[in-house]
C-alpha positions in Angstrom: -102.7 14.0 183.6 -102.4 11.4 186.0 -100.0 11.4 189.4 -97.7 9.4 187.6 -97.1 11.0 184.3 -99.9 10.7 181.0 -101.1 12.5 179.5 -105.0 11.7 179.5 -107.2 13.6 175.7 -111.2 13.0 176.9 -113.6 14.3 173.7 -115.3 16.4 175.7 -118.3 15.5 172.9 -118.4 11.6 173.7 -117.0 11.4 177.1 -114.7 8.3 175.5 -111.0 8.4 175.5 -109.1 9.8 172.5 -105.6 9.1 174.0 -103.3 8.2 176.2 -99.5 8.4 176.3 -96.3 9.3 179.4 -94.6 12.3 179.3 -91.6 12.8 180.0 -92.2 14.9 183.0 -89.5 15.9 185.6 -90.7 14.7 188.9 -92.0 16.3 190.4 -93.5 18.8 187.9 -97.0 20.3 188.9 -99.1 20.8 186.3 -101.1 24.7 186.2 -102.2 25.1 182.3 -102.0 23.4 179.0 -103.3 24.1 175.6 -102.4 22.0 171.3 -100.2 24.2 169.7 -100.9 23.8 165.7 -98.5 21.2 165.3 -99.8 18.9 168.5 -97.5 19.4 169.9 -98.0 20.1 174.3 -97.6 23.1 176.0 -97.6 22.7 180.0 -97.0 25.7 181.9 -96.3 24.4 186.2 -94.0 24.4 188.8 -91.3 21.8 190.2 -88.3 21.6 192.8 -84.5 22.9 192.0 -81.8 21.4 194.2 -82.6 23.8 197.3 -86.3 22.1 197.5 -87.5 26.0 196.2 -90.7 26.1 193.9 -90.1 27.3 190.6 -91.7 27.9 187.5 -91.4 26.2 184.2 -93.1 26.0 180.9 -92.5 23.1 178.5 -93.2 22.3 174.7 -94.1 17.9 174.7 -93.8 16.1 172.0 -97.2 15.0 170.6 -96.1 11.8 168.9 -93.0 10.9 171.3 -93.7 12.5 174.5 -90.6 14.1 174.7 -89.8 17.6 177.2 -88.6 20.2 176.3 -87.7 22.8 178.4 -88.7 26.2 177.4 -88.9 28.2 180.1 -85.6 30.7 179.4 -87.9 30.9 176.1 -90.0 32.6 178.2 -90.4 32.5 181.6 -89.0 36.5 181.3 -90.2 39.4 182.7 -92.9 40.4 182.3 -94.4 35.9 181.3 -92.8 35.6 185.0 -96.1 34.8 186.9 -98.6 33.4 184.5 -99.5 30.2 183.8 -101.1 29.0 179.8 -104.7 29.3 179.6 -105.5 28.3 175.7 -104.1 30.0 172.4 -105.4 32.2 169.5 -104.6 31.7 166.6 -100.4 31.0 166.4 -100.0 32.2 170.4 -100.5 30.4 173.5 -101.7 32.8 175.8 -101.1 33.2 179.1 -102.6 34.7 182.2 -102.6 35.7 186.5 -104.5 36.1 188.7 -104.6 39.7 188.3 -106.1 40.1 185.0 -103.1 40.6 183.2 -103.2 38.7 179.9 -100.6 37.6 177.5 -99.9 36.2 174.1 -96.7 34.7 173.5 -96.0 33.1 169.5 -96.1 29.4 169.5 -93.0 29.7 167.0 -90.6 31.3 170.6 -91.7 28.5 172.5 -90.0 26.3 169.6 
């Protein structure tokens, strides 16, 4: 993700740019993890600042075609997922992990 909120996809095989699109992300947003879902939507984990300038965790689903931002924090940010970041996907689940070797699998359907 660029500083201007653009998502850039690069081929790992050829190094060529596959896509570049503007995302409707909140400002400011710090990206920690991302993965694609089975329908091509992009799932992100990161943080932003609330009204009191406190850093808060955010999970989002970004629609591939439009770049529309769908905040799914309320669906994901409950125990035991608090403090975990997206590290990838496995079948029909988002894989979340922490620095303490904790791993959780959350069905994509839960984050829709």
